[in-house]
C-alpha positions in Angstrom: 14.5 -8.7 10.0 10.7 -8.7 8.5 10.5 -9.7 5.5 9.2 -5.6 4.4 11.8 -4.3 6.8 15.0 -3.5 3.9 11.6 -0.5 2.8 12.4 1.1 5.2 15.9 1.5 4.6 15.5 3.6 1.2 13.9 6.8 1.5 12.4 6.2 -2.2 10.3 4.0 -1.4 8.9 6.1 2.0 5.2 6.0 0.1 4.3 2.5 0.0 7.5 1.0 2.8 5.1 1.9 6.0 2.2 -0.2 4.0 4.0 -2.9 3.3 5.5 -3.1 6.7 1.8 -2.8 8.0 0.3 -5.5 6.3 2.6 -8.8 7.5 2.5 -7.2 10.8 -1.6 -7.6 10.5 -0.5 -10.8 9.9 -0.5 -11.9 13.5 -3.4 -9.9 15.0 -6.0 -11.1 12.0 -5.9 -12.5 8.5 -8.4 -9.8 7.2 -6.9 -6.9 8.3 -3.7 -8.8 7.0 -5.7 -9.3 2.7 -7.3 -5.5 3.4 -3.4 -4.0 4.3 -2.2 -6.3 1.7 -4.6 -4.4 -0.6 -3.4 -0.8 0.5 -0.2 -1.2 0.1 -0.1 -3.0 -3.8 -2.3 -0.2 -4.4 0.4 1.9 -3.4 3.3 0.7 -4.7 1.4 0.5 -8.1 1.2 4.4 -8.5 4.3 4.4 -7.1 5.5 2.9 -9.8 3.6 5.1 -12.6 4.9 8.0 -10.5 8.4 6.7 -11.1 7.9 5.3 -15.1 7.7 8.8 -17.5 5.8 6.1 -20.0 2.9 5.5 -17.6 2.8 8.5 -16.0 1.6 9.6 -18.8 -0.5 7.2 -20.1 -2.0 8.2 -16.0 -2.9 11.0 -17.1 -4.6 10.0 -20.0 -7.0 8.5 -18.6 -10.9 9.3 -17.4 -10.3 10.5 -14.2 -12.7 7.1 -13.3 -9.7 4.9 -14.5 -6.9 7.3 -13.5 -6.7 5.7 -9.7 -9.1 2.3 -10.7 -6.5 -0.6 -9.4 -8.1 -2.7 -11.9 -7.5 -0.2 -14.7 -4.0 0.4 -13.6 -3.4 -3.4 -13.4 -4.9 -4.0 -16.8 -3.1 -1.1 -18.7 -0.5 -3.4 -21.9 1.9 -1.2 -20.9 2.0 -2.1 -17.0 1.3 -5.2 -17.2 3.8 -6.1 -20.9 6.5 -4.5 -18.7 5.6 -6.7 -15.2 4.7 -9.7 -17.4 1.0 -12.2 -16.9 2.2 -13.7 -13.9 3.4 -10.8 -11.9 0.1 -8.9 -13.1 -1.8 -12.1 -11.5 -0.7 -12.3 -8.1 -1.4 -8.6 -8.1 -4.5 -9.0 -9.3 -5.0 -11.8 -6.4 -4.5 -9.2 -4.5 -6.6 -6.7 -5.4 -10.3 -9.0 -5.6 -9.1 -10.9 -1.6 -8.6 -7.1 -0.9 -12.2 -6.6 -2.0 -13.5 -9.1 -0.6 -12.2 -8.2 2.6 -13.3 -5.2 2.3 -17.0 -5.4 0.7 -18.4 -9.0 1.5 -17.0 -9.9 4.7 -14.7 -13.1 3.9 -12.7 -14.5 5.9 -9.1 -15.5 5.2 -6.9 -17.5 6.9 -3.5 -18.0 7.7 -2.5 -19.3 4.3 -4.7 -16.8 2.1 -2.7 -14.1 4.5 0.4 -15.9 3.9 -0.6 -15.5 -0.3 -1.4 -12.5 -0.5 1.8 -11.5 1.4 4.4 -13.2 -0.6 2.7 -12.3 -4.1 3.1 -8.6 -2.4 7.1 -9.5 -1.7 7.2 -10.4 -5.2 6.0 -6.8 -6.9 8.1 -4.4 -4.1 11.3 -7.0 -4.8 10.4 -6.7 -8.6 10.1 -2.3 -8.7 13.7 -2.4 -6.4 15.7 -4.8 -8.9 14.1 -2.0 -11.8 13.9 1.0 -9.8 16.4 0.3 -6.3 20.0 2.0 -6.7 20.6 -0.6 -4.1 18.7 -4.1 -5.2 19.7 -7.2 -3.1 18.2 -10.3 -4.6 15.8 -11.7 -1.3 12.9 -14.2 -1.4 9.3 -14.4 1.0 9.9 -16.4 4.2 7.4 -17.2 6.2 10.0 -17.4 9.5 10.0 -14.5 8.6 7.0 -13.0 9.5 6.6 -11.1 13.1 4.6 -12.8 15.3 3.7 -12.5 19.3 5.1 -14.3 21.4 3.1 -16.7 23.7 1.8 -15.9 27.1 3.8 -19.1 28.0 6.8 -17.9 26.3 7.0 -15.0 28.2 6.3 -16.2 31.1 9.2 -18.8 30.9 11.5 -16.6 30.0 10.8 -14.2 32.4 11.0 -17.2 35.2 13.9 -18.5 32.5 15.4 -14.7 33.9 14.6 -15.0 37.5 16.2 -18.7 37.8 19.2 -17.1 35.7 19.1 -13.9 38.4 19.1 -16.5 41.4 21.9 -18.9 40.2 24.2 -15.3 39.7 23.6 -14.2 43.0 24.2 -17.5 44.8 27.4 -18.1 42.7 28.5 -14.8 43.4 28.1 -15.5 47.2 30.1 -18.8 46.5 32.8 -17.6 45.0 33.6 -14.1 47.6 33.8 -17.1 50.2 30.9 -15.1 52.6 28.8 -18.4 53.6 26.9 -16.7 56.2 25.2 -14.9 52.9 24.5 -17.2 51.8 
């Protein structure tokens, strides 16, 4: 089970769940795409919090149009930062900055940077689930749960294994049936 799959089971998180899941799944194809998608997911999740929290929602409505949807301004809002804590705000800024680098400067990212962005995003959605979720369950980010493509070599080995199992099964059936002429 992937790290963000629990979000898909909660209709309340529909507006950002797919973005989180897509970001995690993209790591296997492109670290740069993963970082971009993490930024998209952070943006969607933060806006969800602003919509969900009456105090933040009222503050956002009062913001000038240029700041209302600006990710930096939403994270740096003192009320938001106080609510989530400086540590988590720093993790969100990391994702924002990395995503901006990936989008605007075509920086090439490493797997470690992609995983760091995913881990930071995970910490934020855990905070969301703890604060707003109806059935919060503590979870930890597990790099072994990140979906990975099977190598062609493993697929071939599995295929050979399945063929071998089929041949052995047929031979066993012939032997057990006592029909020596069919072997």
